[in-house]
C-alpha positions in Angstrom: 74.2 -10.0 75.1 74.4 -5.9 74.6 72.4 -5.5 78.0 75.2 -6.6 80.1 77.3 -4.2 78.3 75.3 -1.0 79.5 74.6 0.4 83.1 70.8 1.5 82.9 69.5 -0.7 79.8 67.7 -3.8 81.6 65.0 -2.6 79.4 66.6 -3.8 76.2 65.4 -7.1 76.6 61.7 -7.4 74.8 59.8 -9.5 72.7 60.5 -9.4 68.9 63.9 -7.1 69.8 67.2 -7.8 68.0 70.8 -6.5 67.5 71.6 -5.2 64.2 74.7 -3.3 64.4 76.9 -1.1 66.6 79.4 1.2 66.2 81.1 4.4 67.5 80.4 7.9 66.3 80.7 11.7 67.3 77.3 13.6 68.4 77.2 17.2 68.5 76.1 18.5 71.5 75.7 21.8 73.0 77.5 24.4 71.6 78.5 22.4 68.8 81.2 20.0 71.6 81.5 17.1 69.7 81.2 14.0 72.2 82.4 10.5 71.4 79.1 7.9 71.9 78.8 4.0 71.5 76.0 3.6 69.5 73.9 0.3 70.0 71.3 -0.1 66.0 68.0 -2.7 67.0 65.5 -3.0 65.0 63.1 -0.7 66.7 65.2 1.3 69.0 68.8 3.0 68.2 70.6 2.7 72.0 73.3 5.3 72.6 76.2 5.7 75.4 78.9 6.8 77.0 81.9 5.0 77.5 82.6 4.9 81.1 86.2 6.4 81.5 88.2 5.6 78.4 89.3 3.4 75.9 92.1 1.9 78.7 90.0 2.1 82.1 90.6 -1.1 83.9 86.8 -1.4 85.0 85.8 -3.1 88.8 84.1 -6.2 88.9 81.1 -6.0 87.9 81.0 -2.4 86.3 79.8 -2.4 82.6 81.3 -0.2 80.0 79.0 2.0 78.8 75.9 4.4 80.0 73.4 4.5 78.6 72.7 8.4 77.5 69.6 8.0 75.3 67.2 5.6 73.2 65.5 6.8 69.8 62.3 4.3 68.9 62.7 4.1 65.3 59.5 4.1 64.4 59.2 8.5 65.5 62.2 9.7 64.1 63.3 10.9 60.3 66.7 10.3 59.4 68.5 12.8 56.8 72.0 12.8 55.4 74.2 16.4 55.8 76.2 17.1 53.2 80.0 18.0 53.6 80.4 21.5 54.6 84.1 22.1 53.8 83.9 25.8 55.6 82.5 24.6 58.8 84.9 21.5 58.6 80.9 18.7 59.0 82.1 15.6 57.1 80.1 12.4 56.8 77.8 14.0 59.2 73.5 12.6 59.1 70.8 13.9 61.7 68.0 11.8 63.3 65.3 13.6 64.4 63.4 12.2 66.9 59.9 13.1 68.2 57.8 12.5 70.7 55.4 14.4 73.1 55.4 17.4 70.5 58.6 17.9 71.1 61.7 16.9 68.3 65.2 16.3 69.3 68.0 16.5 66.7 70.9 14.3 67.3 74.0 15.0 64.7 76.0 12.3 64.4 79.5 12.3 62.4 80.7 9.1 60.9 84.7 8.2 61.0 84.1 7.5 56.9 82.0 7.9 54.0 81.4 4.2 54.2 80.7 4.4 57.5 78.1 7.1 57.1 76.7 4.9 54.5 76.4 1.5 56.3 74.9 3.7 59.1 72.0 5.2 57.0 71.8 1.9 55.0 71.2 0.0 58.6 69.2 2.5 60.3 66.4 3.2 57.5 65.9 -0.6 56.7 65.0 -1.0 60.5 62.7 2.0 59.9 61.5 0.6 56.7 60.9 -2.8 57.8 58.7 -0.8 61.0 57.0 0.6 58.8 56.1 -2.5 57.0 55.4 -4.3 59.8 52.7 -1.7 61.0 51.2 -1.1 57.8 50.8 -5.1 57.4 49.3 -5.8 60.9 46.2 -3.0 60.1 
């Protein structure tokens, strides 16, 4: 179902993968530019997308409302809550640090409220713990 909404996400359907949670977050981009992104959390990956054309756009037949922007493997990332910083104007933020091929990518994400940040941290954290348990038990 989710795969049908995202352009470029043909790889989402995998054995042992299931949908967990979704919602919008703001991503702190290059030059501190804030970008609205829509995220889809699965048990093993976090997918981030851009909404095509804005919120009131009518889509052509067959056009998908989201475009894939990136995928994060939850087995190779860290999660960290960022304390609110009034002087910088950053509230309800957290980071997802992605490790791959000796590279490190930091996504700074901002939720609309402390409650939403908590939901994201709990859901992602639970998926990461479950993956860790599964990996430990398969040895």
